[in-house]
C-alpha positions in Angstrom: -45.0 -37.6 -22.4 -42.0 -39.5 -23.5 -42.8 -42.7 -25.5 -40.4 -45.2 -27.0 -42.0 -47.9 -29.1 -39.9 -50.8 -30.3 -40.8 -53.0 -33.2 -39.2 -55.3 -35.8 -38.5 -58.4 -33.7 -39.4 -61.9 -34.5 -38.3 -65.5 -35.0 -35.3 -66.0 -37.2 -32.9 -68.8 -37.9 -29.3 -68.7 -36.8 -27.3 -66.7 -39.3 -30.4 -64.6 -40.2 -31.0 -60.9 -39.9 -33.5 -58.5 -38.4 -33.9 -54.8 -38.3 -35.3 -53.3 -35.2 -36.9 -49.8 -35.0 -37.7 -47.5 -32.1 -40.2 -44.7 -32.6 -39.7 -41.9 -30.2 -42.1 -39.2 -29.3 -42.8 -36.6 -26.5 -39.3 -35.0 -26.6 -36.8 -33.6 -29.0 -35.2 -36.8 -30.3 -32.4 -35.1 -32.2 -30.9 -33.7 -28.9 -30.5 -37.1 -27.2 -27.9 -39.8 -27.2 -29.8 -43.1 -27.7 -29.2 -46.7 -26.7 -30.3 -50.3 -27.5 -30.4 -52.7 -24.6 -31.5 -56.3 -24.4 -32.6 -58.7 -21.6 -32.5 -62.4 -22.0 -34.6 -64.7 -19.7 -33.0 -64.9 -16.3 -30.4 -62.4 -17.1 -29.9 -58.7 -16.3 -30.5 -56.1 -19.0 -27.4 -55.3 -20.9 -26.3 -52.5 -23.2 -26.0 -53.4 -26.9 -25.1 -50.2 -28.7 -24.9 -46.4 -28.2 -25.3 -43.6 -30.7 -24.7 -39.9 -30.1 -27.3 -37.3 -31.0 -25.5 -36.5 -34.3 -24.5 -40.1 -35.1 -20.8 -39.2 -35.0 -20.0 -41.3 -32.0 -21.1 -45.0 -32.0 -20.1 -47.8 -29.7 -21.0 -51.5 -29.4 -20.8 -54.2 -26.8 -18.2 -56.7 -27.7 -20.8 -59.3 -28.7 -22.4 -56.8 -31.1 -19.3 -55.6 -32.9 -19.1 -56.7 -36.5 -22.7 -58.0 -36.5 -25.0 -55.2 -35.4 -25.3 -51.6 -36.7 -27.0 -48.8 -34.8 -28.3 -45.8 -36.7 -30.9 -43.1 -36.4 -33.1 -40.9 -38.5 -33.5 -37.6 -36.6 -36.0 -36.3 -39.1 -38.2 -39.3 -38.3 -37.4 -39.5 -34.6 -36.5 -43.1 -35.1 -33.7 -45.3 -33.9 -32.6 -48.5 -35.7 -30.7 -51.6 -35.0 -29.6 -53.8 -37.9 -28.7 -57.2 -36.7 -26.9 -59.7 -38.9 -25.5 -63.2 -38.4 -27.8 -63.7 -35.5 -27.0 -66.4 -32.9 -29.2 -68.3 -30.5 -27.6 -66.3 -27.7 -29.0 -63.1 -29.2 -32.4 -64.2 -28.1 -33.8 -61.5 -25.8 -36.2 -58.7 -25.4 -34.7 -55.6 -27.0 -35.3 -52.1 -25.8 -34.4 -48.6 -26.8 -33.7 -45.9 -24.3 -32.6 -42.2 -24.4 -29.9 -40.6 -22.3 -31.3 -40.0 -18.8 -34.4 -42.0 -19.5 -36.0 -44.0 -16.7 -39.1 -45.4 -18.3 -38.9 -48.4 -20.5 -41.2 -49.4 -23.4 -42.5 -52.9 -24.0 -39.5 -54.0 -26.0 -39.5 -56.2 -29.1 -38.8 -59.9 -28.8 -36.0 -61.4 -30.9 -35.8 -65.2 -31.0 -33.0 -67.0 -32.8 -33.8 -70.6 -33.3 -33.8 -73.3 -35.9 
């Protein structure tokens, strides 16, 4: 059974940093492209970043470029999102997902506020 468990969220002041993690299990992690998404209250879920199975191809939403870094450790079946220079508008529930996935985890809440 595929499981994706996000962690690392929290309350941080504007300009601060957080590192999110996504522990994957139930499938061969290293074979799949992975994504980070987020959903703010009252808004639709949006794509934050993408990373290929071998980490060679990485892409970011415009709002994430220069501030967020997606990475993965295939030996640990774990996906990461390093978020720097956080802004109040980054407040959202953050989720990870694999290519072709249709089940979502609980997500991890990121709140940026002074």
